[in-house]
N, C-alpha and C positions, 0 to 999 in steps of 0.2 A: 292052254288053256294058263289066263294069267293067273300070276300067284299075287296078292298081295304083300304091300312092306308093312312088317308089323312093327309097332313101336318098340323096342327091348328095354325102354326104360324100367326102371324097379320105380314102383308108386309104394309108398309106406305113407300110413296116416297116425297122426297122433291128438290126441285133445291136451290141452294144457288150462290149468286153472290161472287164472288173472286176480285171482279173489287177494292175493298181496300186493298188486302193481302200485305203485303209488298214487294216481291219479285213473280214474274212469275214463277220462278223457284221452288218456295217454294211450290205450287202448289201440286206437284208432292210430296212432303215430306206431305203435309194435306193429301193428298187421302191413302199413305200407313198408316199415323198415324190411319185415322179412320178406316180402315179396319181390325184393332188390337183390335178396340174393340169390347166387345161382344154387342150383339145387330143390328150391322150393320151388314148387308148380302151384300151390293157394295155399291163401292164410284167411279166414274169414275170424271174424271176432261174432259173437252171441252175446251182447249187453245184456240180454236179461239173465241167463245164467253163468255170465264172467267167465267165460272160458274163450278159449283159441284154438280151432280147429284148423289144422297142417296136412296139407297133402304134398308128399317131398320123394325125390327122386333119392332110394335110400342105396344107390351105388355111389353118391357124393355125402350125405348126411345121413346122423342117425338122431333117433329122439332126443337123446340126452346132446348131441350138440346144438339142437334146434332149444331143447331146455336153457344151457346157457348163453345164447344168443340172449331170448328174451330176458332172463335175469339182468344180461347188462345193457340192455335196452333200458327194460326198466328203473335200474339204479342211473341210467344217465338222466332220464326221465324228470326222476326226483331230484337230482344234485340240479337241472336248469331249473325246475319251479321255485329252490329255494333260494337261488341266486337275485 
């Protein structure tokens, strides 16, 4: 009897409000930047609801870690728009 290898990755899900993001056009930039980070499995922006849904490897990241990344990315976007 063959056994299937199980994916031992621990999935976590979190939803973050983007209502305070500097520019709605920056949502896509935040989404793309998060996808580049190891431990982020998926990041999807819901433009109508102004939220970001993130699926992540909970052995590498926590929801507060991701919130800090979003905050940093949002501030970086705001600084770029001002210049």
